[in-house]
Every structure is written in structure tokens, then in C-alpha cells.
C-alpha positions as CSV (number, residue, x, y, z in Angstrom):
1,M,172.6,156.6,-40.3
2,D,172.2,153.8,-37.8
3,D,171.2,150.5,-39.5
4,Q,168.2,150.1,-37.1
5,V,167.1,153.6,-37.8
6,L,167.3,153.0,-41.6
7,T,165.2,149.9,-41.3
8,T,162.7,151.4,-39.0
9,I,162.3,154.4,-41.5
10,L,161.7,152.1,-44.5
11,F,159.3,149.8,-42.6
12,L,157.2,152.7,-41.4
13,A,157.3,154.1,-45.0
14,V,155.8,150.9,-46.2
15,V,153.1,150.8,-43.6
16,A,152.2,154.4,-44.0
17,L,151.8,153.9,-47.7
18,T,149.5,151.0,-47.4
19,V,147.6,152.6,-44.5
20,G,147.2,155.6,-46.9
21,I,145.9,153.4,-49.7
22,T,143.4,151.8,-47.5
23,F,141.9,155.1,-46.1
24,W,141.7,156.4,-49.7
25,A,139.9,153.1,-50.8
26,S,137.5,153.3,-47.8
27,R,135.9,156.4,-49.3
28,Q,135.3,154.7,-52.6
29,T,133.5,151.8,-51.0
30,S,129.7,152.1,-50.6
31,G,128.2,148.5,-50.9
32,T,128.8,144.9,-51.0
33,A,130.0,144.9,-54.7
34,D,132.7,147.4,-53.8
35,F,133.7,145.7,-50.5
36,Y,133.8,142.1,-51.8
37,A,134.7,142.7,-55.6
38,G,136.1,146.2,-55.7
39,G,133.1,147.4,-57.9
40,R,134.4,145.0,-60.7
41,S,136.1,148.0,-61.8
42,F,139.8,146.7,-62.3
43,S,141.5,146.4,-65.6
44,P,143.2,143.1,-66.8
45,V,146.6,144.6,-66.2
46,Q,145.6,146.0,-62.7
47,N,143.9,142.7,-61.7
48,G,146.9,140.6,-63.1
49,L,149.4,142.7,-61.0
50,A,146.9,142.1,-57.9
51,I,146.8,138.4,-58.5
52,G,150.6,138.3,-58.7
53,G,150.7,140.3,-55.6
54,D,148.3,137.8,-54.0
55,Y,150.4,134.8,-55.2
56,M,153.9,136.0,-54.9
57,S,153.7,135.6,-51.2
58,A,156.3,135.4,-48.3
59,A,156.4,131.8,-49.2
60,S,157.7,132.5,-52.6
61,F,160.1,135.3,-51.8
62,L,161.5,134.0,-48.6
63,G,160.4,130.3,-48.4
64,I,161.3,129.3,-51.9
65,S,164.7,131.2,-51.9
66,G,165.6,129.5,-48.7
67,A,164.6,126.0,-49.9
68,I,166.7,126.4,-53.0
69,A,169.6,127.6,-50.7
70,L,169.3,124.5,-48.5
71,S,168.2,121.9,-50.9
72,G,169.4,123.0,-54.4
73,Y,167.7,121.4,-57.2
74,D,164.9,119.9,-55.0
75,G,164.1,123.3,-53.6
76,F,163.7,124.9,-57.1
77,L,161.1,122.2,-57.8
78,Y,158.8,124.3,-55.5
79,S,158.9,127.2,-58.1
80,I,158.1,124.7,-60.9
81,G,155.0,123.5,-59.0
82,F,153.8,127.0,-58.2
83,L,154.2,128.3,-61.8
84,V,152.8,125.2,-63.5
85,A,149.7,125.4,-61.4
86,W,148.6,128.5,-63.2
87,L,147.9,126.5,-66.4
88,V,145.1,124.6,-64.5
89,A,143.8,127.8,-63.2
90,L,143.5,129.5,-66.7
91,L,142.3,126.5,-68.6
92,L,139.7,125.1,-66.1
93,V,138.7,127.8,-63.7
94,A,139.3,131.4,-64.4
95,E,136.7,132.5,-67.1
96,M,134.0,129.9,-66.2
97,L,134.1,130.8,-62.5
98,R,133.9,134.7,-63.3
99,N,130.9,134.0,-65.4
100,S,128.9,131.9,-63.1
101,G,129.5,133.5,-59.6
102,R,129.4,136.9,-57.8
103,Y,131.6,137.1,-54.8
104,T,132.6,133.8,-53.4
105,M,133.2,130.1,-54.4
106,A,130.0,129.2,-52.9
107,D,128.0,131.3,-55.4
108,Q,128.8,129.1,-58.1
109,L,128.0,125.9,-56.2
110,A,124.8,127.2,-54.8
111,F,123.3,128.0,-58.2
112,R,122.4,124.5,-58.8
113,M,122.5,122.9,-55.2
114,R,120.6,123.4,-52.0
115,Q,122.1,126.7,-50.7
116,R,122.3,126.4,-47.1
117,P,124.3,123.1,-46.7
118,V,126.6,123.8,-49.6
119,R,127.3,127.5,-48.6
120,M,128.1,126.4,-45.0
121,A,130.6,123.7,-46.4
122,A,132.2,126.1,-48.9
123,A,132.7,128.8,-46.1
124,T,134.2,126.3,-43.7
125,S,136.7,125.0,-46.4
126,T,137.6,128.7,-47.3
127,V,138.4,129.7,-43.7
128,V,140.5,126.6,-43.1
129,V,142.5,127.0,-46.3
130,S,143.0,130.7,-45.5
131,I,144.2,130.1,-42.0
132,F,146.8,127.6,-43.3
133,Y,148.0,130.2,-45.6
134,L,148.0,132.9,-43.1
135,L,150.4,130.8,-40.7
136,A,153.1,131.0,-43.4
137,Q,152.8,134.8,-43.9
138,M,153.0,135.6,-40.2
139,V,155.8,133.0,-39.4
140,G,157.8,134.9,-42.3
141,A,156.9,138.3,-40.6
142,G,158.1,137.2,-37.2
143,A,161.5,136.0,-38.6
144,L,162.1,139.0,-40.8
145,V,161.6,141.7,-38.1
146,A,163.6,139.7,-35.6
147,L,166.5,139.6,-38.2
148,L,166.3,143.4,-38.8
149,L,166.2,144.2,-35.0
150,G,169.1,142.0,-34.4
151,V,167.4,139.9,-31.8
152,D,166.5,136.2,-31.6
153,D,164.0,136.7,-28.8
154,Q,160.9,134.7,-29.1
155,A,158.7,137.4,-27.4
156,V,159.7,140.0,-30.0
157,K,158.6,137.5,-32.8
158,N,155.3,136.9,-31.1
159,I,154.7,140.7,-30.8
160,V,155.4,141.1,-34.5
161,I,153.0,138.4,-35.3
162,F,150.4,140.2,-33.3
163,G,151.2,143.4,-35.0
164,V,150.8,141.9,-38.5
165,G,147.5,140.3,-37.4
166,A,146.3,143.7,-36.3
167,L,147.3,145.4,-39.5
168,M,145.6,142.8,-41.7
169,I,142.3,143.2,-39.8
170,F,142.6,147.0,-40.3
171,Y,143.1,146.8,-44.1
172,V,140.1,144.4,-44.4
173,T,137.6,146.2,-42.3
174,V,138.6,149.8,-43.5
175,G,139.6,149.2,-47.2
176,G,137.7,146.1,-48.4
177,M,138.5,144.7,-51.8
178,K,139.5,148.0,-53.4
179,G,142.1,148.9,-50.8
180,T,143.4,145.3,-50.6
181,T,143.7,145.3,-54.4
182,W,145.7,148.5,-54.6
183,V,148.0,147.4,-51.7
184,Q,148.7,144.1,-53.8
185,I,149.3,146.2,-57.0
186,V,151.8,148.4,-55.2
187,K,153.4,145.4,-53.4
188,A,153.9,143.5,-56.7
189,V,155.6,146.5,-58.4
190,L,158.0,146.8,-55.2
191,L,158.7,143.1,-55.1
192,M,159.6,142.7,-58.8
193,T,161.8,145.8,-58.6
194,G,163.6,144.8,-55.4
195,S,164.0,141.1,-56.7
196,A,165.4,142.4,-60.1
197,L,167.8,144.5,-58.3
198,I,169.2,141.8,-56.1
199,V,169.4,139.3,-59.1
200,V,171.5,141.8,-61.2
201,L,173.8,142.4,-58.3
202,V,174.2,138.6,-57.7
203,L,174.8,137.8,-61.4
204,A,177.3,140.8,-61.5
205,K,179.4,139.0,-58.8
206,F,179.8,136.0,-61.2
207,D,180.1,138.2,-64.6
208,F,176.6,137.3,-65.4
209,N,177.6,133.6,-65.9
210,L,174.9,131.5,-64.6
211,S,177.1,128.3,-64.8
212,E,179.8,130.0,-62.6
213,L,176.9,130.8,-60.1
214,L,175.8,127.3,-60.0
215,G,179.2,126.0,-59.6
216,A,180.0,128.3,-56.7
217,A,176.6,127.3,-55.0
218,A,177.3,123.6,-55.3
219,S,180.9,124.2,-54.0
220,N,179.9,126.4,-50.9
221,S,176.9,124.2,-50.1
222,G,179.1,121.4,-48.9
223,Q,177.1,119.0,-51.1
224,G,179.3,119.2,-54.2
225,S,177.5,118.1,-57.4
226,A,174.6,116.4,-55.6
227,F,173.4,120.0,-54.8
228,L,172.5,120.4,-58.4
229,E,171.0,117.0,-58.9
230,P,167.7,115.5,-57.9
231,G,167.4,113.7,-54.6
232,L,169.2,115.9,-52.0
233,K,165.8,116.3,-50.1
234,Y,163.3,114.0,-51.6
235,G,165.4,111.1,-53.0
236,A,167.0,109.4,-50.1
237,T,164.1,107.0,-49.3
238,A,161.1,105.7,-50.9
239,T,158.9,107.7,-48.5
240,S,160.7,110.9,-49.4
241,K,160.2,110.2,-53.2
242,I,156.3,109.6,-52.6
243,D,156.3,112.7,-50.5
244,F,157.7,114.9,-53.4
245,I,155.0,113.5,-55.8
246,S,152.4,114.3,-53.2
247,L,153.9,117.8,-53.0
248,G,153.9,118.3,-56.7
249,I,150.3,117.2,-57.1
250,A,149.3,119.7,-54.3
251,L,151.1,122.5,-56.0
252,V,149.9,122.1,-59.5
253,L,146.2,121.4,-58.6
254,G,146.0,123.7,-55.4
255,T,146.0,127.0,-57.2
256,A,142.8,126.5,-58.8
257,G,141.1,125.9,-55.5
258,L,142.8,128.7,-53.5
259,P,139.9,131.0,-52.3
260,H,141.9,134.2,-52.3
261,I,142.8,133.6,-55.9
262,L,139.4,132.6,-56.9
263,I,137.7,135.8,-55.7
264,R,140.3,137.8,-57.8
265,F,138.3,136.7,-60.8
266,Y,135.2,138.7,-59.6
267,T,137.0,142.0,-59.6
268,V,137.1,142.6,-63.5
269,P,134.1,143.6,-65.6
270,T,133.9,140.7,-68.0
271,S,135.1,137.0,-68.4
272,R,137.5,138.1,-71.1
273,D,139.1,140.4,-68.7
274,A,139.4,137.5,-66.1
275,R,141.2,135.4,-68.8
276,K,143.4,138.4,-69.7
277,S,144.3,139.1,-66.1
278,V,145.4,135.5,-65.5
279,L,147.7,135.8,-68.8
280,W,149.3,139.0,-67.1
281,A,149.6,137.3,-63.9
282,I,151.3,134.1,-65.5
283,G,154.0,136.5,-67.2
284,L,154.6,138.5,-63.9
285,I,154.8,135.2,-61.8
286,G,156.9,133.3,-64.3
287,V,159.6,136.1,-64.4
288,F,159.5,136.1,-60.5
289,Y,160.1,132.5,-60.3
290,L,163.2,132.9,-62.4
291,F,164.4,135.4,-60.1
292,T,164.0,133.0,-57.2
293,L,166.4,130.5,-59.0
294,V,169.1,133.3,-58.9
295,L,168.1,134.3,-55.3
296,G,168.4,130.9,-54.0
297,F,171.5,129.8,-55.7
298,G,173.0,133.1,-55.1
299,A,172.4,132.6,-51.3
300,A,174.0,129.0,-51.5
301,A,177.1,130.6,-53.2
302,L,177.5,133.6,-51.0
303,L,176.3,132.7,-47.6
304,D,177.7,130.3,-45.1
305,I,175.1,127.6,-46.0
306,P,176.9,124.7,-44.4
307,G,177.2,126.8,-41.2
308,L,173.6,127.7,-41.1
309,R,172.6,124.3,-40.1
310,K,175.0,124.4,-37.2
311,S,175.9,127.9,-36.2
312,G,172.6,129.5,-36.5
313,E,173.6,132.4,-38.9
314,L,170.3,131.3,-40.7
315,D,167.7,129.2,-39.0
316,A,167.4,125.8,-40.5
317,S,164.1,126.9,-42.2
318,G,166.0,129.0,-44.6
319,N,163.4,131.8,-44.5
320,L,166.0,134.6,-44.1
321,A,168.1,133.6,-47.0
322,A,166.9,136.4,-49.4
323,P,167.3,139.3,-46.9
324,L,170.8,138.0,-45.8
325,L,171.8,137.7,-49.7
326,A,170.7,141.3,-50.1
327,E,173.0,142.3,-47.3
328,S,175.9,140.4,-48.8
329,V,175.7,141.8,-52.3
330,G,175.3,145.3,-50.9
331,G,178.7,145.0,-49.2
332,G,178.2,142.7,-46.3
333,A,177.2,142.9,-42.7
334,G,178.3,146.3,-41.3
335,S,178.7,148.2,-44.5
336,T,176.3,151.0,-45.4
337,G,175.4,149.5,-48.8
338,G,174.6,146.2,-47.1
339,A,172.5,147.8,-44.3
340,I,170.4,149.6,-47.0
341,L,169.8,146.7,-49.2
342,L,168.9,144.7,-46.3
343,A,166.5,147.2,-45.0
344,L,165.0,147.7,-48.6
345,I,164.5,144.0,-49.2
346,A,163.2,143.4,-45.7
347,A,160.6,146.4,-46.2
348,V,159.6,144.8,-49.7
349,A,159.2,141.4,-47.9
350,F,156.9,143.1,-45.3
351,A,154.9,144.7,-47.9
352,T,154.5,141.4,-49.5
353,I,153.3,139.7,-46.2
354,L,150.8,142.6,-45.4
355,A,149.2,142.4,-49.0
356,V,148.9,138.7,-48.9
357,V,147.4,138.5,-45.3
358,A,144.9,141.2,-46.2
359,G,143.6,139.3,-49.4
360,L,143.4,136.0,-47.3
361,T,141.6,137.6,-44.5
362,L,139.1,139.4,-46.8
363,T,138.3,136.3,-48.6
364,S,137.6,134.2,-45.6
365,S,135.9,136.8,-43.7
366,A,133.5,137.6,-46.8
367,S,132.7,134.0,-47.1
368,V,131.6,133.9,-43.4
369,A,129.3,136.9,-43.9
370,H,128.1,136.4,-47.4
371,D,127.7,132.6,-47.3
372,I,127.0,131.7,-43.6
373,Y,125.4,134.9,-42.1
374,N,123.4,136.1,-45.0
375,S,122.6,133.0,-46.9
376,V,122.4,130.4,-44.0
377,I,121.4,132.3,-40.9
378,K,119.4,135.2,-42.5
379,K,118.1,133.3,-45.4
380,G,119.1,136.1,-47.9
381,T,117.4,138.8,-46.0
382,A,120.3,140.5,-44.5
383,S,121.2,144.1,-45.7
384,E,124.3,145.2,-47.3
385,A,125.4,147.2,-44.2
386,D,124.7,144.3,-41.8
387,E,126.7,141.9,-44.2
388,I,129.7,144.2,-44.4
389,K,129.5,144.7,-40.6
390,V,129.7,140.8,-40.0
391,T,132.6,140.6,-42.5
392,R,134.6,143.1,-40.2
393,W,133.9,141.0,-37.1
394,A,134.8,137.8,-38.9
395,A,138.0,139.4,-40.2
396,A,138.8,140.1,-36.4
397,G,138.0,136.6,-35.3
398,I,140.0,134.8,-38.1
399,G,143.1,137.2,-37.6
400,L,143.0,136.2,-34.0
401,V,143.0,132.4,-34.8
402,S,145.7,132.9,-37.2
403,I,147.9,134.7,-34.7
404,L,147.5,132.0,-32.1
405,L,148.3,129.2,-34.5
406,A,151.3,131.0,-36.1
407,I,153.2,131.4,-32.8
408,P,154.1,127.6,-32.5
409,A,154.6,127.2,-36.2
410,Q,157.7,129.4,-36.4
411,S,160.4,126.7,-36.9
412,L,158.8,125.6,-40.2
413,N,159.7,126.6,-43.6
414,I,156.9,128.9,-44.9
415,A,157.0,127.5,-48.4
416,F,156.3,124.3,-46.9
417,L,153.4,125.6,-44.9
418,V,151.8,127.1,-48.1
419,A,152.2,123.7,-49.7
420,L,150.0,122.4,-46.9
421,A,147.4,125.1,-47.7
422,F,147.7,124.0,-51.5
423,A,146.9,120.4,-50.6
424,V,143.8,121.2,-48.5
425,A,142.5,123.5,-51.3
426,A,143.1,121.0,-54.0
427,S,141.4,118.2,-51.8
428,A,138.3,120.2,-50.7
429,N,137.6,122.9,-53.2
430,L,138.8,121.8,-56.7
431,P,137.0,118.6,-56.9
432,T,133.7,120.4,-56.1
433,I,134.3,123.2,-58.7
434,I,135.3,120.7,-61.5
435,Y,132.4,118.4,-60.8
436,N,129.9,121.4,-60.5
437,M,131.0,122.8,-63.8
438,F,131.5,119.6,-65.8
439,W,129.3,116.9,-64.4
440,R,125.5,117.1,-65.1
441,R,124.5,114.6,-62.4
442,F,126.4,116.2,-59.7
443,N,124.2,117.2,-56.7
444,T,124.2,118.6,-53.2
445,R,125.3,115.4,-51.4
446,G,128.1,114.9,-53.7
447,A,129.3,118.6,-53.1
448,L,129.1,118.2,-49.3
449,W,131.0,114.8,-49.3
450,S,133.6,116.2,-51.6
451,I,134.2,119.4,-49.5
452,Y,134.2,117.8,-46.3
453,G,135.8,114.4,-47.3
454,G,138.7,116.3,-49.0
455,L,138.9,118.8,-46.1
456,I,138.8,116.2,-43.2
457,S,141.3,113.8,-44.9
458,A,143.7,116.6,-45.7
459,V,143.7,118.2,-42.2
460,G,143.6,114.8,-40.5
461,L,146.6,113.4,-42.3
462,V,148.5,116.6,-41.5
463,I,147.7,116.3,-37.8
464,F,149.1,112.7,-37.8
465,S,152.2,113.6,-40.1
466,P,155.7,114.7,-39.0
467,V,154.7,118.3,-39.5
468,V,152.8,118.2,-36.2
469,S,155.0,115.6,-34.2
470,G,157.8,113.3,-34.3
471,K,160.4,115.1,-36.6
472,G,163.0,115.8,-34.0
473,E,165.3,118.9,-33.5
474,D,167.6,120.6,-35.9
475,P,171.4,121.0,-35.2
476,T,170.5,124.2,-33.3
477,G,168.1,122.5,-31.0
478,K,164.9,123.9,-32.5
479,N,162.0,121.5,-32.6
480,L,161.1,120.9,-36.2
481,S,157.5,119.9,-35.5
482,L,154.6,121.9,-33.9
483,L,154.2,119.7,-30.9
484,P,157.0,119.2,-28.2
485,T,159.5,116.3,-29.0
486,S,158.1,114.1,-26.2
487,I,155.0,113.7,-28.1
488,D,154.9,111.6,-31.3
489,I,151.7,110.7,-33.1
490,S,153.0,110.8,-36.6
491,W,151.7,107.4,-37.9
492,F,151.2,109.0,-41.4
493,P,154.8,109.1,-43.0
494,L,154.2,111.9,-45.6
495,E,154.7,115.6,-44.9
496,N,152.2,116.7,-47.6
497,P,148.9,114.7,-47.7
498,G,147.9,115.6,-51.3
499,I,148.7,112.2,-52.9
500,V,146.0,110.6,-50.7
501,S,143.6,113.5,-49.9
502,I,143.0,114.9,-53.4
503,P,142.1,111.6,-54.8
504,L,139.6,111.1,-51.8
505,G,138.1,114.4,-52.4
506,F,137.2,113.4,-56.0
507,F,136.2,110.1,-54.8
508,F,133.8,111.3,-52.1
509,G,132.2,113.7,-54.5
510,W,131.6,110.8,-56.9
511,L,130.4,108.5,-54.2
512,G,128.0,111.1,-52.6
513,T,126.5,111.8,-55.8
514,V,125.7,108.1,-57.0
515,T,124.3,107.1,-53.7
516,S,122.0,110.2,-53.5
517,R,118.4,109.9,-54.5
518,E,118.3,113.6,-55.2
519,P,117.3,114.3,-58.8
520,A,119.9,116.3,-60.6
521,A,118.7,119.8,-61.5
522,E,119.1,119.3,-65.3
523,D,117.6,122.6,-66.1
524,R,119.9,124.5,-63.6
525,Y,123.1,122.7,-65.0
526,T,122.1,123.7,-68.5
527,E,121.7,127.4,-67.5
528,L,124.9,127.2,-65.3
529,E,126.8,125.7,-68.4
530,V,125.5,128.5,-70.6
531,R,126.4,131.2,-68.1
532,A,130.0,129.7,-67.5
533,L,130.7,129.5,-71.2
534,T,129.1,132.6,-72.6
535,G,128.8,135.0,-69.6
536,A,125.0,135.4,-70.2
537,G,123.4,136.6,-67.1
538,A,126.7,136.7,-65.2
539,E,125.6,139.8,-63.3
540,Q,122.3,138.3,-62.1
541,A,121.8,137.1,-58.5
542,V,122.7,133.5,-58.2
543,Q,120.3,132.7,-55.4
544,H,117.1,130.7,-56.1
């Protein structure tokens, strides 16, 4: 069978499976509880798989593997940051958030704050973080399909990005949370199975000797022993070292503020199930990030890594390392085994992208409908049918914005793009959640200053960083920044703003609170504390 035909069949099978799940789920969805939280009917194992499906995105499978293939030890630090972050989510957020909210992050904040301004701020932050994350998934989709079609035409990549955007809008508008969750569960199983297969085949090439694999990777990388030591990417200058610290802080703290992860805690019946689902997710994600170690170093050992910076075998972002590694261990380019494995892994990666974009779009559009439309505009009087209708329109709008922003971002590594989303989440969302649950005096002005202060500082610093302008071109002539090379507004030297914007988010939350004359709602805080710690009254409406 022709390689392109095989690839097309597998791609269509993945899309058909996810579309079928979505139609099935649409028949089980009857109200906002079903549409936003899946009827709170998922078991800890199911929700743990879904969380893993949400978290193990294209950034993990494609971006981290590529980062390790290009930067060795420094690339693997992404994996460590993503995994350690779950301890913060488990210990500080999961159970308490499940007990004290209903559908969105804003529910928990609005319980003891003035609803309208807080919900508007939380919804704004949710949409911005989701769009940053969506960029990464769509960039991965464009690169992946272009590889499989054997073309490097920019128009084809743009068409793919539009197609993924249309699919994600379909998943959300038709299937809601039930459909999205089952797509994520299926995707998690496919991704773990596909990754395990490639890991076994890579290790078999080196007689299951990890030391031999690492030695071959170092030798083939052209960097020698430096490839296995700290500093290849982040140690050359003081600025790069500070940039790494900023990246690490953003990764570790960002997960607990990611809206599409937070909303998953509302899909289980009890807070105990929320805690159990996080434990399942940690186990699944931990194994997966060990897989990325083998995938990344396997790509460095078996692919033409020095050449990828010059000949364009891989674009300099490294996003295609995992699929090309699958082709290599299957027998190489032109072989039947190589074509089958390449198509299989690419189809799994595509399923990964579809599942994650659906979760992100649902989260942000639900926040627009539930927090802005119903609570702010309609003051809580909108019907469930109207709220769901607005969610669907919001999904279309957010999808369109993400498509338009993803097109110029295709030269960036997608793990790096996700790290920016983590920085924004940790700057705007996490300080507000922590203050709200643990600081009795925290009030509405503090929440607003924390969200907007963290959000504006994080996004503002990104705009004036090398991510947007001033980074130059790679050896193949591709622009490494978003703006043309003739424009340089990068006065902020760090690529990740977390080391500055996260402390600012906490500072603005404190400053807004202590300078406000608004009396703290002591009784509301006490009630929230009891609810967060015990679950008493967790199913009641949070509006007041």
C-alpha cells in the first residue's frame, strides 16, 4: 500500500472514532451539568486517564521529544518541570477546588467576592491562557500533517490548522464535556500504547542498555559529552541561566492554574474521587515522561541531528523528532515497516492534538458563557439552553482567534509555547486561587489586581521578549520570532516571563487587598473554608 494511502486511512480512522464518540455523547447531554462537568459521573480511573489525556499534549509528545533531541539534558528538564508540577496541583488545589466550585474557576472566587467583576476577570484570564495553549497544539498539527503528506508548503500547513480548528469547534459544540472526556480517555490509551511500542523498539536497537543509548546520542549529536550535561541550551550566559529558572518556576506552578486542568476536578462525584483521579494521572504522566527520555535521546542517536540544523531534515524547532524516530526504528524511510509506524505515531499524535484542543476550547467557551454571559450580562437569569447556546458560539470565536494566531507561530517549538501558557496561568490564576482559599482578608480588589496584574505583566513581557521579535533566523533561513526580522522590540531579555510575572501576580493580589477599604467577608470565608476542607454543601449553587 502506498505510504500516503496508509497514512490517510489511519488519520481518517482516528477522526471517525472521535467523531463517533462525540455524536454518542451528544445524546447523553441534557443540561449544563452534563455539558460543563459530564454530569459529574466519571470514576477516578476514567478522570485520571482524561486528565492525562488533557496534559500529555502535542507539546509533551512532539515538543519535549524534539527539545531533548536538540538540547539533550537541558531538553529533558522540561519533562521534570511538567511532572513535578502535579505535586502542587495535588497538595494545594485538586480536592479543595472540587469542594468549593461548580463548573469554572470563577465559581470558587465568586463565592466570597463581588461576582460580576471577579467573574469577568477570571473568564478573561481563562481565555488568554487557553489561546496560548491552543497555539501549540495547532502548530504541532500543521507540522505533523505536512510531514506525512511529504510537503513543506506553507499553504498546506495553514489549511491543516484551519481543519483542526473546525474539528475542535465541532467536538465542543456537539459533545460537551462528556464527549471531550471520552475522546481524551481514548487518546490517552492510544498515546501510551504507541509511545511504549516506540520505546521498546528504540531500546532493542541498543540491547536495552540505556547507557549505550545515551552514549550514541551524545556522539551523534555533534556535541559530545556536553549533550548529556547541563548548560547546552541554558548555561551559556547569565541571561540563559535566569531564563531556565524562569521556565522551571512557570512549569512547576503553572499546572495548578491551568483552566482546562482545573475544570476536570468538577467531573467526578466527590472530592475524594478528585484526589484519586490526580493520583492516577500522576502515575500515568510519570511513566509517559520517562518515555520521552527514550524518545528524545533515541531521536538524537538514530536521526541526523547535526544535519537537522542545516539541511532541514527536521525543522529547527524539533517538533517532528518523534514521528521520524518511529519511521527510523520501523525500518527507515521507504520501508513498509517505517511507513506503518510513521503513520501510526502520527495518527496518535493527531488524536492527541484533537483531544487537547477540545478540552481547551470547552474550558474557555464555558467560562465565557457561564461567567460573562449568565453571571455578568444576565445576572444569573439565563436559562440552561441559552447558556449552552452561547458556549457554542464562544467556542467558534475562540477557535477562529486561535487559528489566526497559530499561523505565524509555526516556527516555534511547541513545548516552549506551552511553557508560555504555564507562565500566564501561574501569574494570573494561581495567586488568586491560593489567596482565596488560604487568606481570610483577601477581597475583591485583591482578586482583580492579582488576575489582571499577573495577566498583563506576563503577556506584556512576552510581547517585548525574543519570542515576538529580535531572535533572528535559524540556519535554514526560518524566522525564529513571530514578527519579521526587520522588527525588534525585544527589550525584555528572557523568553519566559515567569520569574518576574509570577511574583508580580502575588504582589498585586496582596497590594490590592491591603489598600482596599472593602471589609473582608469573614462569614463567607469561614463557609468557603469548611466547604473546601470537608465538601459540605459542595453541590449547592455558589451564587449569592
